[in-house]
N, C-alpha and C positions, 0 to 999 in steps of 0.2 A: 760704673755708677755706684754711688753710695746712698745709703738710706739711714735715717736715724733709727734707733731701737724702737721708738714709738711707731714709726711708719713701716717697719720691716714686714710685719705680717700682711698688711694691706698691699704693699709692693709685691711680695711673693705671690699673693693671690691674683693680682692683676697680671703679672708676668705669666703665671700659669694659664690663666684664661686666654690671654693673647696668643700664647704658644699653641694651645689646644685648638683655637679657632683657625690659626694659620695652618696647622697640620691637617685639619679637616677640609680646608678649602683649597689647598695648594699641593698637588701631588709632586711637583718639581722642586719642592723646598724642604729642607731639613732645618729644624729650629730647636734651640734649647737655651737654657740659662743656667749659670753656675754661681755658687757663692765661694768667694775666696776664703778658705779656712784659716789662712794666716792673718786675715784682716776682716773681722766680723762686719756684717752689713755692707760688704762690697760685692758687687755682682757683675757678671759678664753675660751679655745677651749675644747669641750667635745665630746667624742665618746662613745657610748654604744653598745657593741657587744654581741650577743646571746651566743657565746661560747668563752672560753679562747683562743682556737686555732685560731679562726678568728681574735681576737685582736692581737695575736702574728704575724700572717701573715700581718695584716694591718700595724703594726709598722715596718715591714721590706719592705714595698711596696715603689714604686717610688712615689706614691701619698703622703705618709707620709714624705718622704724626701723632696718633693716639698714644703709641708707645713712648715717644719722646715727651709728650705732655704728661703722662703718668709719672715718668721719671722726674720731670721738673717739679711736679707737685709733691711727690712723695720722697724725693731724694735729690741727688746732685749728679748731673751728667758730667763725666770727666772728659770723654771724647767719643767721637764716632770714627771708626777706622774701617777702611775697605781694603780687603786683601783679595787678590786674584790668585787662583791656584791653577796650575797647568799640570796635566798628567805627564809623567815621564814615560815615554814610549821606548826608551833604550833599556835593553836588558843585558 
């Protein structure tokens, strides 16, 4: 996601608030966002869910729609990607 310099502060505040609310309400989720230091005003939002079903529910939630809405109002959404991670049990 990208934001203009004008909207940067408001987007950062909104992302921080959404991250904090998610962390307080969902024990099975880790969430954070990062700014690309090589390209100012470019951000990455990440969520890690314990189960695929939980991620599916999260993507259908009002909270996720709020996140997408904030990005569309304050910046530009480049893409939404979903990655599945499996634990390597071979040592």
